[in-house]
C-alpha positions as CSV (number, residue, x, y, z in Angstrom):
1,X,25.6,-12.1,7.1
2,X,23.4,-14.2,9.4
3,X,19.7,-13.5,9.3
4,X,17.8,-12.8,12.5
5,X,16.0,-16.0,13.5
6,X,12.8,-14.6,15.0
7,X,12.1,-12.6,11.7
8,X,11.0,-15.9,10.1
9,X,7.6,-15.5,11.9
10,X,6.8,-12.5,9.6
11,X,5.5,-15.0,7.0
12,X,4.2,-17.8,9.2
13,X,2.9,-20.1,6.5
14,X,1.9,-20.3,2.9
15,X,-0.8,-17.7,2.3
16,X,-2.3,-15.8,-0.6
17,X,-4.1,-12.5,-0.8
18,X,-5.5,-9.8,-3.0
19,X,-4.2,-6.2,-3.5
20,X,-7.1,-3.8,-3.6
21,X,-7.1,-0.3,-2.2
22,X,-10.1,0.8,-0.2
23,X,-10.9,3.5,-2.8
24,X,-11.4,0.9,-5.4
25,X,-14.3,-0.8,-3.6
26,X,-17.8,-0.4,-5.2
27,X,-20.5,1.8,-3.7
28,X,-22.5,5.0,-4.1
29,X,-19.8,7.3,-2.7
30,X,-17.2,9.0,-5.0
31,X,-14.8,6.3,-3.8
32,X,-14.8,3.1,-1.8
33,X,-15.1,3.5,2.0
34,X,-14.8,1.6,5.2
35,X,-18.4,0.6,5.2
36,X,-20.6,-2.4,4.1
37,X,-18.7,-3.0,0.8
38,X,-15.4,-3.4,2.7
39,X,-17.0,-6.0,5.0
40,X,-18.5,-7.7,1.9
41,X,-15.0,-7.9,0.4
42,X,-13.7,-9.5,3.5
43,X,-16.3,-12.1,3.0
44,X,-15.3,-12.6,-0.6
45,X,-11.7,-13.1,0.4
46,X,-12.6,-15.7,3.0
47,X,-14.9,-17.5,0.7
48,X,-12.2,-17.6,-2.0
49,X,-9.6,-19.0,0.5
50,X,-7.5,-15.9,0.7
51,X,-6.1,-14.8,4.0
52,X,-4.5,-11.5,3.2
53,X,-5.9,-8.2,2.1
54,X,-3.3,-5.6,1.0
55,X,-4.2,-1.9,0.7
56,X,-2.3,1.2,-0.3
57,X,-1.4,3.9,2.3
58,X,-4.4,5.1,4.2
59,X,-3.4,8.8,4.8
60,X,-5.4,11.9,3.8
61,X,-4.4,12.8,0.2
62,X,-3.8,15.9,-1.8
63,X,-6.0,16.9,-4.7
64,X,-4.3,14.3,-6.9
65,X,-5.5,11.6,-4.5
66,X,-2.1,9.8,-4.6
67,X,-1.8,7.7,-1.3
68,X,2.0,8.1,-1.6
69,X,1.9,11.9,-1.0
70,X,-0.2,12.3,2.1
71,X,-0.9,15.2,4.4
72,X,0.0,13.1,7.4
73,X,1.8,9.8,8.1
74,X,-0.4,9.0,11.0
75,X,-3.9,10.3,10.1
76,X,-6.5,8.4,8.2
77,X,-8.1,9.6,5.0
78,X,-11.5,11.1,5.9
79,X,-12.7,10.3,2.4
80,X,-12.8,6.7,3.5
81,X,-15.3,7.3,6.3
82,X,-18.6,5.5,5.7
83,X,-21.5,7.8,6.4
84,X,-23.9,4.9,6.0
85,X,-22.1,3.2,8.9
86,X,-22.6,6.3,11.0
87,X,-26.3,6.0,10.2
88,X,-26.2,2.4,11.3
89,X,-24.6,3.5,14.6
90,X,-27.3,6.0,15.2
91,X,-25.0,9.0,14.8
92,X,-26.8,10.4,11.7
93,X,-30.3,10.2,10.5
94,X,-31.1,7.7,7.7
95,X,-30.1,8.9,4.3
96,X,-28.2,11.8,5.7
97,X,-24.9,10.5,4.1
98,X,-26.3,11.0,0.6
99,X,-25.6,14.8,1.1
100,X,-21.9,14.2,1.5
101,X,-21.1,15.6,-1.9
102,X,-18.4,18.2,-0.9
103,X,-15.8,18.7,1.7
104,X,-18.0,21.3,3.5
105,X,-21.0,18.9,3.4
106,X,-18.9,16.1,4.8
107,X,-17.7,18.3,7.7
108,X,-21.2,19.3,8.4
109,X,-22.1,15.7,8.7
110,X,-19.1,15.1,11.0
111,X,-20.3,17.9,13.2
112,X,-23.8,16.5,13.3
113,X,-22.5,13.0,14.2
114,X,-20.3,14.5,16.9
115,X,-23.3,16.1,18.6
116,X,-25.3,12.8,18.5
117,X,-22.4,10.7,19.8
118,X,-21.7,13.1,22.7
119,X,-25.4,13.0,23.5
120,X,-25.0,9.2,23.8
121,X,-22.3,9.7,26.3
122,X,-19.4,9.3,24.0
123,X,-17.3,12.3,25.1
124,X,-15.1,10.1,27.3
125,X,-14.2,7.8,24.4
126,X,-13.3,10.8,22.3
127,X,-11.1,12.3,25.0
128,X,-9.3,9.0,25.5
129,X,-8.6,8.8,21.7
130,X,-7.3,12.4,21.7
131,X,-5.0,11.7,24.5
132,X,-3.6,8.5,23.1
133,X,-2.9,10.1,19.8
134,X,-1.9,13.5,21.0
135,X,1.7,13.1,19.9
136,X,0.6,13.5,16.3
137,X,-3.1,14.5,16.4
138,X,-2.7,18.0,17.9
139,X,-0.3,19.1,15.2
140,X,-2.3,17.5,12.5
141,X,-5.6,19.1,13.7
142,X,-4.0,22.5,13.8
143,X,-2.3,22.0,10.4
144,X,-5.6,20.8,8.8
145,X,-7.6,23.7,10.3
146,X,-4.9,26.3,9.2
147,X,-4.7,24.8,5.6
148,X,-8.5,25.1,5.3
149,X,-8.3,28.7,6.5
150,X,-5.5,29.4,4.1
151,X,-7.4,28.2,1.0
152,X,-5.5,24.9,1.0
153,X,-2.2,26.6,0.3
154,X,0.9,24.7,1.3
155,X,2.3,25.5,4.8
156,X,5.4,27.4,3.4
157,X,3.0,29.8,1.7
158,X,1.3,30.7,5.0
159,X,2.1,34.0,6.9
160,X,5.7,33.7,8.2
161,X,4.7,33.4,11.9
162,X,2.5,30.4,11.2
163,X,5.0,28.9,8.6
164,X,7.7,29.0,11.2
165,X,5.6,28.0,14.2
166,X,6.0,31.1,16.2
167,X,4.6,30.1,19.7
168,X,2.4,33.2,20.1
169,X,1.0,32.8,16.6
170,X,0.3,29.0,17.2
171,X,-1.4,29.8,20.5
172,X,-3.7,32.4,18.9
173,X,-4.4,30.0,16.0
174,X,-5.4,27.2,18.4
175,X,-7.8,29.5,20.1
176,X,-9.2,30.9,16.8
177,X,-9.6,27.5,15.2
178,X,-10.6,25.4,18.3
179,X,-13.9,24.2,16.9
180,X,-12.4,23.3,13.6
181,X,-9.6,21.3,15.4
182,X,-12.2,19.5,17.4
183,X,-14.0,18.4,14.2
184,X,-10.7,17.2,12.7
185,X,-9.9,15.2,15.9
186,X,-13.4,13.7,15.8
187,X,-13.1,12.9,12.1
188,X,-10.0,10.9,13.0
189,X,-11.8,9.2,15.9
190,X,-14.4,8.0,13.4
191,X,-11.8,6.7,10.9
192,X,-9.9,4.7,13.5
193,X,-13.1,3.4,15.0
194,X,-14.4,2.2,11.6
195,X,-11.0,0.8,10.7
196,X,-10.9,-1.3,13.9
197,X,-14.4,-2.6,13.2
198,X,-13.2,-3.8,9.8
199,X,-10.0,-5.3,11.3
200,X,-12.1,-7.2,13.8
201,X,-14.3,-8.5,11.1
202,X,-11.2,-9.5,9.0
203,X,-9.7,-11.3,12.0
204,X,-12.9,-13.2,12.6
205,X,-12.8,-14.5,9.0
206,X,-9.0,-15.3,9.2
207,X,-8.0,-12.4,6.9
208,X,-4.8,-10.5,7.7
209,X,-4.6,-6.8,6.8
210,X,-1.5,-5.8,4.9
211,X,-0.6,-2.1,4.8
212,X,1.8,0.1,2.9
213,X,4.2,2.7,4.3
214,X,5.9,5.1,1.9
215,X,9.6,5.8,2.8
216,X,9.3,9.5,2.1
217,X,6.9,12.2,3.3
218,X,5.0,14.8,1.3
219,X,6.6,18.2,1.6
220,X,3.1,19.7,2.2
221,X,2.3,17.6,5.3
222,X,1.7,18.1,9.0
223,X,4.8,16.1,9.7
224,X,7.2,18.3,7.8
225,X,5.6,21.5,9.0
226,X,5.6,20.3,12.7
227,X,9.1,18.7,12.7
228,X,11.2,20.6,10.1
229,X,14.4,19.7,12.0
230,X,14.0,16.1,10.8
231,X,14.1,17.1,7.1
232,X,16.7,18.7,4.8
233,X,15.1,22.1,4.4
234,X,16.4,25.7,4.2
235,X,15.3,28.5,6.4
236,X,12.2,29.2,4.4
237,X,11.1,25.5,4.6
238,X,12.1,24.6,1.1
239,X,14.0,21.4,0.3
240,X,17.7,21.7,-0.5
241,X,17.4,18.5,-2.6
242,X,14.5,16.2,-3.4
243,X,13.8,12.4,-3.6
244,X,13.2,10.2,-6.6
245,X,14.7,7.3,-8.5
246,X,17.1,7.2,-11.5
247,X,16.0,6.0,-15.0
248,X,14.5,2.6,-14.8
249,X,11.9,0.2,-16.1
250,X,9.2,2.7,-15.7
251,X,10.8,5.9,-17.0
252,X,13.9,6.7,-19.2
253,X,14.3,10.0,-17.2
254,X,13.7,8.5,-13.9
255,X,11.1,9.8,-11.4
256,X,11.4,13.1,-9.6
257,X,9.1,12.6,-6.7
258,X,9.8,15.9,-5.1
259,X,9.7,14.8,-1.5
260,X,12.3,16.4,0.9
261,X,15.0,14.0,2.1
262,X,15.6,13.3,5.7
263,X,18.1,14.9,8.0
264,X,19.3,11.5,9.0
265,X,22.0,12.7,11.6
266,X,19.2,14.6,13.5
267,X,16.8,11.6,13.4
268,X,19.5,9.3,14.6
269,X,20.5,11.7,17.4
270,X,16.9,11.4,18.6
271,X,17.1,7.6,18.7
272,X,14.9,7.5,15.6
273,X,11.9,8.3,17.8
274,X,10.1,9.9,14.9
275,X,10.4,6.6,12.9
276,X,9.4,4.5,15.9
277,X,6.2,6.5,16.4
278,X,5.4,6.3,12.7
279,X,5.8,2.5,12.5
280,X,3.8,2.1,15.8
281,X,0.8,3.8,14.2
282,X,1.0,1.4,11.2
283,X,1.3,-1.7,13.5
284,X,-1.8,-0.6,15.3
285,X,-3.7,-0.8,11.9
286,X,-2.1,-3.8,10.2
287,X,-0.9,-7.3,10.7
288,X,1.8,-6.8,8.0
289,X,3.4,-3.6,6.5
290,X,5.2,-3.1,3.2
291,X,7.8,-0.4,3.3
292,X,7.8,1.2,-0.2
293,X,11.3,2.0,-1.7
294,X,13.2,0.0,0.9
295,X,16.5,0.6,-1.0
296,X,16.3,4.2,0.2
297,X,17.3,3.0,3.7
298,X,20.7,2.0,2.3
299,X,21.1,4.9,-0.1
300,X,18.6,7.3,-1.6
301,X,18.6,9.1,-4.9
302,X,19.3,12.8,-4.2
303,X,18.1,15.2,-7.0
304,X,19.0,18.9,-7.3
305,X,15.9,20.9,-6.3
306,X,16.0,22.9,-9.5
307,X,16.3,19.8,-11.8
308,X,13.3,19.0,-14.0
309,X,14.0,15.3,-14.1
310,X,15.7,12.7,-12.0
311,X,18.6,12.1,-14.4
312,X,21.2,14.3,-12.6
313,X,20.7,12.8,-9.1
314,X,23.3,10.8,-7.1
315,X,23.2,8.2,-4.5
316,X,23.5,9.3,-0.9
317,X,24.0,6.8,2.0
318,X,21.4,6.4,4.7
319,X,21.7,4.8,8.1
320,X,19.5,1.7,7.5
321,X,21.3,-0.7,9.8
322,X,21.1,1.7,12.8
323,X,17.4,2.5,12.1
324,X,16.3,-1.1,11.8
325,X,18.3,-2.0,15.0
326,X,16.3,0.7,16.8
327,X,13.0,-0.5,15.3
328,X,13.7,-4.1,16.2
329,X,14.7,-3.1,19.8
330,X,11.4,-1.3,20.1
331,X,9.1,-3.8,18.5
332,X,10.9,-7.2,18.4
333,X,10.1,-9.1,15.3
334,X,9.2,-6.6,12.5
335,X,6.2,-7.7,10.5
336,X,7.6,-5.7,7.5
337,X,8.0,-6.6,3.8
338,X,10.7,-4.7,2.0
339,X,9.9,-3.4,-1.4
340,X,13.2,-4.2,-3.0
341,X,12.5,-3.4,-6.6
342,X,14.6,-1.3,-9.1
343,X,18.3,-0.7,-8.9
344,X,19.1,-3.1,-6.0
345,X,22.8,-3.5,-4.9
346,X,24.3,-6.2,-2.8
347,X,24.4,-3.8,0.1
348,X,20.5,-3.4,-0.1
349,X,20.1,-7.2,-0.2
350,X,22.5,-7.5,2.8
351,X,20.4,-4.9,4.7
352,X,17.1,-6.7,4.1
353,X,18.6,-10.2,4.9
354,X,20.3,-8.9,8.0
355,X,16.9,-8.2,9.5
356,X,15.1,-11.2,7.9
357,X,12.7,-9.1,6.0
358,X,10.8,-10.7,3.0
359,X,11.5,-9.1,-0.4
360,X,9.2,-8.9,-3.4
361,X,9.1,-10.8,-6.7
362,X,7.1,-9.4,-9.7
363,X,6.1,-12.0,-12.3
364,X,5.7,-9.3,-15.0
365,X,9.4,-8.6,-14.6
366,X,10.4,-12.2,-15.0
367,X,10.2,-13.0,-18.7
368,X,13.1,-11.3,-20.4
369,X,14.5,-14.5,-21.8
370,X,17.1,-15.0,-19.1
371,X,16.8,-18.3,-17.0
372,X,18.7,-16.6,-14.1
373,X,16.1,-13.7,-13.9
374,X,15.5,-13.5,-10.1
375,X,11.7,-12.9,-10.8
376,X,11.2,-16.2,-12.5
377,X,9.4,-18.7,-10.2
378,X,12.2,-21.2,-10.1
379,X,14.5,-18.6,-8.7
380,X,12.2,-17.5,-5.9
381,X,13.0,-17.8,-2.2
382,X,10.7,-18.9,0.7
383,X,11.1,-15.6,2.6
384,X,9.5,-13.5,-0.1
385,X,6.2,-12.2,-1.5
386,X,5.4,-12.9,-5.1
387,X,3.1,-10.6,-7.1
388,X,1.7,-11.0,-10.6
389,X,2.0,-7.2,-10.7
390,X,1.6,-4.3,-8.3
391,X,-0.5,-1.0,-8.4
392,X,2.3,0.5,-10.5
393,X,2.0,-2.2,-13.2
394,X,-0.5,-2.5,-16.0
395,X,-3.0,-5.3,-15.5
396,X,-1.4,-8.7,-16.3
397,X,-3.8,-9.3,-19.2
398,X,-3.0,-5.9,-20.7
399,X,0.7,-6.5,-20.2
400,X,0.6,-9.9,-21.9
401,X,-1.3,-8.5,-24.8
402,X,1.4,-5.9,-25.2
403,X,4.1,-8.5,-25.6
404,X,5.4,-9.7,-29.0
405,X,4.0,-13.0,-30.3
406,X,7.4,-14.6,-29.7
407,X,7.5,-13.5,-26.1
408,X,3.9,-14.6,-25.6
409,X,4.9,-18.1,-26.8
410,X,8.0,-18.2,-24.6
411,X,5.9,-17.2,-21.6
412,X,3.2,-19.8,-22.2
413,X,5.9,-22.4,-22.8
414,X,7.3,-21.6,-19.3
415,X,4.0,-21.4,-17.6
416,X,2.2,-24.3,-19.2
417,X,-1.6,-24.6,-19.2
418,X,-1.7,-23.3,-22.8
419,X,-5.5,-23.6,-23.0
420,X,-6.1,-21.4,-20.0
421,X,-6.7,-17.7,-20.8
422,X,-4.5,-15.2,-19.3
423,X,-3.8,-14.1,-16.6
424,X,-4.8,-17.5,-15.0
425,X,-1.5,-19.2,-15.9
426,X,0.4,-16.3,-14.4
427,X,-1.7,-16.5,-11.2
428,X,-1.1,-20.2,-11.1
429,X,2.6,-19.5,-11.2
430,X,2.3,-17.1,-8.2
431,X,0.3,-19.7,-6.2
432,X,2.9,-22.4,-7.1
433,X,5.9,-20.4,-6.1
434,X,7.8,-21.3,-3.0
435,X,7.3,-17.7,-1.8
436,X,5.4,-17.8,1.5
437,X,2.9,-15.1,0.3
438,X,1.4,-14.7,-3.1
439,X,-0.5,-11.5,-3.9
440,X,-2.8,-10.8,-6.8
441,X,-4.2,-7.3,-7.8
442,X,-7.9,-7.4,-8.0
443,X,-7.7,-6.5,-11.6
444,X,-6.0,-9.8,-12.4
445,X,-8.5,-11.8,-10.4
446,X,-11.2,-10.2,-12.6
447,X,-9.2,-10.7,-15.9
448,X,-9.3,-6.9,-16.4
449,X,-7.6,-5.7,-19.6
450,X,-6.2,-2.4,-20.9
451,X,-7.3,0.9,-19.3
452,X,-7.9,-0.6,-15.9
453,X,-4.5,0.0,-14.1
454,X,-4.4,1.8,-10.8
455,X,-1.3,4.0,-11.4
456,X,1.1,4.9,-14.2
457,X,4.5,5.9,-12.6
458,X,5.6,9.3,-13.9
459,X,2.1,10.4,-15.0
460,X,0.3,13.0,-12.9
461,X,-3.3,12.5,-14.2
462,X,-5.8,9.7,-14.4
463,X,-4.4,7.7,-11.5
464,X,-5.9,6.2,-8.4
465,X,-9.4,6.1,-9.7
466,X,-10.0,2.5,-10.7
467,X,-13.0,0.8,-9.1
468,X,-14.7,-2.5,-9.6
469,X,-18.3,-3.5,-9.3
470,X,-19.7,-6.8,-7.9
471,X,-21.3,-7.4,-11.3
472,X,-17.7,-7.8,-12.6
473,X,-17.2,-10.9,-10.4
474,X,-18.1,-14.0,-12.4
475,X,-20.3,-16.6,-10.9
476,X,-18.2,-19.4,-9.4
477,X,-15.1,-17.3,-9.1
478,X,-14.7,-17.8,-5.4
479,X,-14.9,-21.6,-5.8
480,X,-12.4,-21.6,-8.6
481,X,-9.9,-19.6,-6.6
482,X,-10.5,-21.7,-3.4
483,X,-9.7,-24.8,-5.4
484,X,-6.4,-23.5,-6.7
485,X,-5.3,-22.3,-3.3
486,X,-5.9,-25.8,-2.0
487,X,-4.0,-27.3,-4.9
488,X,-1.0,-25.1,-4.2
489,X,-1.1,-25.4,-0.4
490,X,-2.2,-21.8,0.4
């Protein structure tokens, strides 16, 4: 099938970047934020010659902090707000942010900042933000306020009138929680304002921001609660079936994610408006967006809701062609990268190629001894993104050290540069690839070893907590990276 010509602009030239989620930035807060350290990282990227910064999804997370199971597909994670930046803006007294040690304390500071900003004449800016984002913000603010009032219970555990969105119950809740909702809205105003300041700084340094959009939505989310008709749920709001993937490289029993599946006929009957709005939010934040589990647009793995693992699922078709036609009609060229890993069929490749979307190549998957392995650099294509590894892989150094001596020798034989310590030869291979974009996890740039991965698929603990310190960055690293990027035309 003929590719769409204008999609070639998605990857406009040879570039390279670093994959680092915002929570992994250093700093005094419990996780990285949108403040000074994020701006310093942009400077590091630019000094090193990189022109892309990839992050994980930015939505508000559940207690496990997984960015792939968010409370909203539109909202920003309030944990990423920099209170130090609010101090710089004059919205908080100096050192006030040091007291942001709990959710209640953070909300108290948000309320304090709101009073100060309104006193500076900011009410009109906030009103304009609320109106522009009302299509999702009103439901999210009510959901967040109710979830707080309901001791963080999932929405299907709320009293039935609230669970089922009885109009009278919602009207009473909006009145009862008006102040809480106003704080949630202002919290989102701050997040988007700080994000835009970071994006402007990145643009000034020639750095593109690369986002990540999970295909599925968390069951306990404002989106599922507010638009139940777009998901395959029963009358009590419970999924009839759930999402996941069959047994694969990461797990012999597959992965049971537990997300509800879409009611695709209902979404399509509405012209895919829900998906259009979702992508519009991401395109307002990012220059490029990766869609996680792209193969789910051709067919998704449907698991019985009472199954403990993903083994007994089955593939169910999805209207990917119709969806991407609607998205292209709305946005024109789609600055989207398709995560096409796992059990990929010719039909999935055809869907991606029909819309000219770049796919992904993971070097850690390349060295199985087969010369026709599609992940080997000599089999790469221009319209693709090459990674040494992703957030779901171990660090490249730890991965290499876990290989047999025979496989290590074969890998070094292929890569060359036998005297160079890992993972530098693997990073060189990514830079040398014909793929237009080469991405390195920050762990690989720092030569991080075992115990420093971001996520272990199939594991529910110990994930999403990795952070680096500037003391981990060797002297001269930026210059060494800049030299290699020049060598390989990036």
